[in-house]
C-alpha positions as CSV (number, residue, x, y, z in Angstrom):
1,M,5.1,-54.0,62.2
2,K,2.1,-54.6,64.3
3,H,1.9,-57.3,66.9
4,T,-1.5,-59.1,67.0
5,R,-2.0,-62.1,69.2
6,N,1.4,-63.7,69.1
7,T,2.1,-63.1,65.4
8,I,3.8,-60.2,63.7
9,Q,2.1,-58.9,60.7
10,P,4.4,-56.8,58.4
11,H,1.5,-54.8,56.8
12,T,-1.8,-53.9,58.5
13,R,-4.8,-52.7,56.5
14,K,-5.1,-49.0,56.8
15,W,-8.4,-47.0,57.0
16,H,-8.9,-45.3,53.7
17,R,-11.2,-42.5,52.6
18,T,-13.6,-43.0,49.8
19,S,-12.3,-42.6,46.3
20,P,-13.8,-39.9,44.1
21,C,-16.6,-40.7,41.7
22,P,-15.2,-41.8,38.3
23,Y,-17.9,-39.7,36.5
24,C,-18.1,-36.4,38.4
25,G,-15.2,-36.4,40.9
26,T,-17.4,-36.0,44.0
27,R,-15.3,-37.1,47.0
28,K,-18.0,-38.1,49.4
29,P,-20.6,-40.6,48.0
30,S,-23.3,-41.6,50.5
31,I,-23.0,-45.3,51.4
32,E,-26.1,-46.5,53.1
33,P,-27.2,-50.0,54.2
34,Y,-30.1,-51.2,52.2
35,A,-30.9,-54.8,53.2
36,R,-29.5,-57.8,55.1
37,I,-30.0,-61.2,53.6
38,I,-29.8,-64.0,56.2
39,G,-29.7,-67.6,54.9
40,A,-27.0,-70.2,54.7
41,T,-24.6,-67.3,54.5
42,M,-25.3,-63.7,55.5
43,H,-24.9,-60.9,52.9
44,C,-25.5,-57.2,53.3
45,L,-26.6,-55.0,50.4
46,W,-25.4,-51.4,50.4
47,I,-26.3,-48.6,48.0
48,A,-23.7,-46.0,47.2
49,K,-25.1,-42.8,45.7
50,C,-23.2,-39.9,44.3
51,H,-24.4,-36.4,45.1
52,G,-23.0,-34.7,42.0
53,C,-24.4,-37.0,39.4
54,P,-27.1,-39.8,39.0
55,N,-24.4,-42.5,39.5
56,A,-25.5,-45.2,42.0
57,I,-24.3,-48.8,42.5
58,W,-25.2,-51.8,44.6
59,I,-22.4,-53.2,46.9
60,T,-22.7,-56.7,48.3
61,T,-20.6,-57.5,51.4
62,P,-20.3,-60.6,53.5
63,D,-20.7,-58.6,56.7
64,D,-22.4,-55.4,57.9
65,S,-19.2,-53.4,58.3
66,I,-19.1,-49.9,56.7
67,K,-15.3,-50.4,56.1
68,T,-16.0,-53.3,53.8
69,A,-18.6,-51.3,51.9
70,I,-16.1,-48.5,51.4
71,R,-13.6,-51.0,50.1
72,G,-16.2,-52.1,47.6
73,W,-16.8,-48.5,46.5
74,N,-13.1,-47.9,46.1
75,R,-12.7,-51.0,43.9
76,Y,-15.5,-49.7,41.7
77,A,-14.2,-46.1,41.6
78,N,-10.6,-47.2,40.8
79,G,-11.7,-49.5,38.0
80,E,-10.6,-52.7,39.6
81,W,-13.9,-54.4,39.0
82,R,-13.6,-53.8,35.3
83,K,-10.2,-55.4,35.2
84,H,-11.5,-58.5,36.9
85,Q,-14.5,-58.7,34.4
86,E,-12.1,-58.4,31.4
87,E,-10.0,-61.3,32.8
88,T,-12.9,-63.6,33.1
89,K,-14.1,-63.1,29.5
């Protein structure tokens, strides 16, 4: 357990490496900031490019943290975004 500001949290979020590309298996995609949109709410656009194949995706995050962008890539690479799209159909 981790103590954070007078509360005890049973599970803290761990830092994870990037998941491999679902097409070619490359372990290290390059995740680079592309644009920052500032309006009523701020959004950051990231581009994740795979070195081994022409696979590239856009990742939208609510902040400019690389950790949030890596979580977005991991959701894409593990197929969780496809599960969510199938549920909404």
